[in-house]
TORLUMVEX-751516 format. One record per residue (C-alpha): x, y, z; residue number from 1. Coordinates in steps of 0.1 Angstrom, whole numbers, always signed. Example, Ala and Ser with C-alpha at 12.3 -4.5 7.8 and 13.67 -1.06 7.14 Angstrom:
BEGIN
PT    c1    c2    c3 resi
PT  +123   -45   +78    1
PT  +137   -11   +71    2
This chain:
BEGIN
PT    c1    c2    c3 resi
PT    +1    +1    +1    1
PT   +10   +34    -7    2
PT    +2   +60   +22    3
PT   +23   +88    +8    4
PT   +43   +89   +35    5
PT   +62   +68   +60    6
PT   +39   +42   +77    7
PT   +45   +10   +97    8
PT   +20   -17   +92    9
PT   +15   -47  +117   10
PT    -9   -76  +112   11
PT   -19  -104  +136   12
PT   -46  -128  +143   13
PT   -36  -128  +179   14
PT   -48   -94  +194   15
PT   -27   -98  +230   16
PT    +3  -105  +210   17
PT    -3   -74  +187   18
PT   -11   -50  +217   19
PT   +23   -64  +234   20
PT   +41   -57  +201   21
PT   +27   -24  +202   22
PT   +38   -16  +240   23
PT   +74   -26  +235   24
PT   +75    -8  +199   25
PT   +64   +24  +220   26
PT   +89   +20  +246   27
PT  +117   +15  +222   28
PT  +106   +45  +201   29
PT  +106   +64  +234   30
PT  +142   +53  +241   31
PT  +153   +60  +208   32
PT  +140   +98  +209   33
PT  +152   +98  +246   34
PT  +118  +109  +258   35
PT   +98  +100  +284   36
PT   +66  +113  +265   37
PT   +44   +91  +242   38
PT   +58   +94  +205   39
PT   +38  +116  +182   40
PT   +16   +94  +158   41
PT   -17   +84  +146   42
PT   -28   +49  +148   43
PT   -56   +34  +125   44
PT   -65    +0  +138   45
PT   -89   -24  +117   46
PT  -104   -60  +121   47
PT  -114   -81   +92   48
PT  -116  -117   +86   49
PT  -101  -125  +121   50
PT   -70  -103  +111   51
PT   -62   -72  +132   52
PT   -41   -44  +113   53
PT   -24   -14  +128   54
PT   -12   +12  +108   55
PT   +10   +36  +124   56
PT   +19   +71  +110   57
PT   +47   +88  +129   58
PT   +44  +126  +131   59
PT   +70  +152  +137   60
PT   +48  +176  +153   61
PT   +13  +181  +166   62
PT    -3  +206  +142   63
PT   +11  +220  +108   64
PT   +25  +254  +107   65
PT    -1  +267   +88   66
PT   -26  +259  +118   67
PT    -7  +287  +136   68
PT    -4  +315  +112   69
PT   -23  +347  +122   70
PT   -49  +364  +101   71
PT   -66  +354   +70   72
PT   -37  +330   +58   73
PT   -43  +308   +88   74
PT   -62  +274   +79   75
PT   -76  +254  +106   76
PT   -77  +218   +98   77
PT   -77  +183  +116   78
PT   -44  +167  +108   79
PT   -54  +134  +122   80
PT   -83  +130   +97   81
PT   -59  +139   +69   82
PT   -32  +111   +80   83
PT   -57   +87   +87   84
PT   -89   +90   +67   85
PT   -74  +111   +36   86
PT  -102  +137   +45   87
PT   -94  +174   +52   88
PT  -116  +185   +78   89
PT  -122  +222   +77   90
PT  -143  +235  +103   91
PT  -144  +270   +88   92
PT  -157  +277   +53   93
PT  -130  +299   +43   94
PT  -106  +270   +45   95
PT  -125  +251   +19   96
PT  -109  +227    -5   97
PT  -101  +254   -32   98
PT   -85  +272    -9   99
PT   -64  +243    +4  100
PT   -50  +233   -33  101
PT   -27  +265   -27  102
PT    -8  +246    -1  103
């Protein structure tokens, strides 16, 4: 699958084993980053035909820079919706799809 960015995909028919893997991976990731905080990421989980799938999307920051711009150039979006669902959620009409194409 091509997600257009770095993604770790983990699959298992054994839910407890998958959860243990996730816990160990997060602890190793924290050590690698030299942090005690949970690493920034979005996780999509699905279950179909007795197979659990985790799609882990690492993030560098919580919100994109354009979220913090002052004035009319600011675009208020929900990055997790973009990362996980491929949807651009714009709660303000002024931040419509046509305007998003410029970025």
